[in-house]
C-alpha positions, -999 to +999 in steps of 0.1 A: +575+599-676+545+588-696+510+595-681+506+558-673+539+556-655+531+588-637+497+577-625+512+544-612+541+562-594+536+561-557+553+595-551+531+611-577+500+595-562+509+609-528+514+643-543+480+643-561+463+631-530+478+659-510+468+687-533+437+675-553+410+674-526+378+689-538+371+723-522+340+732-541+316+720-568+297+747-586+269+742-611+260+767-639+230+764-662+226+780-696+200+776-724+219+772-756+199+786-785+200+766-818+207+784-850+179+763-866+152+749-844+143+713-850+113+691-850+113+653-843+090+624-836+065+633-863+062+669-852+057+661-815+090+674-803+100+710-810+132+724-797+147+759-801+174+756-774+193+730-754+195+731-716+231+729-706+246+722-672+282+730-665+301+719-635+333+734-620+353+714-595+379+734-576+406+717-556+423+728-524+453+742-544+431+761-568+430+738-598+397+739-617+382+711-638+351+716-660+324+691-671+292+695-690+259+677-697+236+689-723+204+670-730+180+673-759+144+682-753+129+670-720+104+648-738+129+632-763+154+610-744+158+599-707+186+625-701+166+653-686+183+685-677+163+687-644+175+652-636+211+663-640+207+693-617+188+672-591+215+645-592+242+671-587+225+685-557+224+650-543+260+638-550+281+670-548+281+673-510+294+637-507+324+645-529+337+675-510+371+667-495+376+637-518+406+634-541+394+646-575+421+626-592+409+593-577+382+590-604+372+554-596+365+564-560+345+595-571+324+573-594+319+547-567+307+574-543+283+588-569+270+552-576+265+545-539+244+577-536+225+574-569+219+542-588+220+547-626+216+581-642+250+581-658+241+611-679+236+631-647+269+620-632+290+624-664+297+661-659+314+654-625+334+626-641+345+649-669+355+676-644+376+652-624+394+640-656+400+677-664+416+682-629+438+651-634+450+664-668+458+698-653+476+682-624+497+662-649+502+693-670+490+674-700+461+679-724+431+659-715+432+638-746+467+626-736+454+607-706 
């Protein structure tokens, strides 16, 4: 079966729905130091590390999917690390018990709870794709 065929197959869909419900969503933060600090915007933005947020989604049967969001400096672009973490605090409880492989549904739920802020929701989306790839026993790029 190809991935496309497998995802359309009713029996496979029933199997994934049975086993891929989200049990937990964990968030980890880490400051990633830069080898060489940088300066932008005419010297107004200095950065020595990047604030990373990692998300782990665990399903009822123990599969784990990982996602990540790393923004630049808090005063450089709209993607603010604190915004990612606050958004996750808001949307994560709504996703517990949902099918992690029903990525459209996961994104709809996040959009209903929080308008915009795609950068903040992307780590959940990535983690769900990772779960789907692991469920299909394929590398993520093959999906």
